[in-house]
N, C-alpha and C positions, 0 to 999 in steps of 0.2 A: 757899661764899659766895653769898649771894642777889644776883641782878642786879636792881636797882631799875628800874622802868619810867620812861621819860621821857615828856614830853607828846607828843601826837599828831604835832606837827610839830617837827622838830629846829631849834633856833635857830642862827643864823650867828654864829661867833665869829672874832675876830682877822682872819687872812688870807682867810677866806671872804667877808668883807664887801667888796662891789665898788662901793658908792655913792660919788659924788664928795663930796657934802656930807652931814653928819649933825648931828642935834641930840644933844648929849652931856650925860649926867647923871653926876655924880660918885658914888663909892661911898657917900657919906653922904647922897645925895639932892638935893644942890644942882645947879641947872642951870648948865652951863658955856657954853651957847649953841650956835649953829650954827657948825660949823668943818669944814675939809677932813678927809678920812679920815686922811691922813698925820699931821696934828697930833693927832687923837684917839688914834691908835695910839701916838704918842710919849708922850702923857700916861699911857696905860695901862701902857706899859713902865716908865716912871719909878716907878710905884707897885707894880710887880711883880704886876699884876692883868690880867684879860682884858677886851677890848672885846666886848660881847655886844649883838647887835641884838635889842631886845625888842619893838619895834613897827615891823615892816617896811612895813605898809600906810600909815603916816603920811607926810606930806610936809613936810619931809624926814624920812627914817626916824630913829627914836629908838634910840640906843645907850646902854648903861650900862656904866660901868667897875666890874666886880665880879670876885670870885673865882668862876670858872665851876663848879668842882668843888663848892664850898660851895652855890652857887645850885641846881645840879642835885639835890643831897642834900636841901635844904630843899623844893624842888618835889616830889620823890618822897615826902617825908614828908607834905606837905599832901595829895597825891593818895591816899596810903594811909589817912590819917585820914578823908578824904571817903568812901572806899569802905567803911570800917569803920562809918560812921554811916548808910549806906544800908540801907533795909529792903526785903527781897525779899518781894513779895506772892505768897502761894501761893494756888492754887485748890483748895478742899476740896470734895469731892463728897458730896451727900446724895441717897440713892436712895429714891424714893417708889414706890408701886405704885397701880394703879387701885382696888383694893379695900382701901385702907388704913383702919384703924379710928382712932377719935379719940385713943386713948392713944398708939398708934404715931406718929400725926401730930404730937402734942405732943412726943414724944421727939425726932423728927427736927427739929422746929422749935427745940427747946432746943439740939441739937447745932449747928444752923446759927447760932443766936444766939451761941453760944460762939465759933465760927469767926469771925463778923463782929466780935465784941468784941476778938478778937486781931488784927484788922486784915486778915484774909484775905478773899478773894472766895469765894463759894459757888456751886457748880454743882448745881442741882437737876435730877434726871433721873428719867424714868419709862420703863421698858422694857415695851413692849407684846408680849404673848405670845399666839400662836394667834388665837382669835376676838376678842381685845381690839383688834386692829388695825381692826376695824369700828367702833370707838367712840372716835375721837380727841377728841371733844368732852368726854368724861368726864375725860380726861387734862388738857385745857385748864382744866376746872373745878377740879381738884385743884391745878394750878399757880397758878391765880388765888387760891385760898384760901391757899396757901403764901405767895404774894407779899403778900397782905393781912396775914397773920400776922406777916410780917417788916417791914412798911412803916415801923414806928417807927425801926428801926435801919439799914435797908438800902434801896437803890434798885434797881429792876430795870434792870440794865445791858443785857441782851439778853432780849427777851420770849420766852415759850415758843414753840418751833417744833419741828415734827415732822421728824426727819431719819432716814429709814429706819424702823426699829422703835423708835427712841428719841426721846423728847421732851425737849428741853433748855431750861433757863432759867438765866441768870446773874444773880447778885445781888452788889452791891458795897456796902461800908460807906458810910453817909452821911457827907459831909465834916463835920468838927467845926466848930462855930460859935464 
């Protein structure tokens, strides 16, 4: 049996409620007004339902007469549906080099375009080897060209920066208009 997650903060029910006065809402959504805790508990018991504090920060706190088990089930169902509809953005990497030729550059650009069109972010990187470390400006030029080639569909989220022997740049999809 799967245990369904409950919201971040546990709601107070029945005897856990300690407030003197409460604003009470009936199970069908009608407001019953402000009443003492004892009267609200009696109403809930008469209907064989629970008294649940749904808005503790309100003044006076708001309680609703509902079936708590059913309420928790519905809440867990809504949270599960929300998680299902979430889209996890992945970061895809495209590796360039200092002496990249035009066709290789276009191929890498096409890969990055595909990643961006799928809604993912792209990390463009250049690894400097040996004497290439003496010419970081060449790497910056290639990164600038790459950013220009992607400018129609992506924004530079993090500009090109040399970190150790690797130059990194992050691109994110442009927001839909």
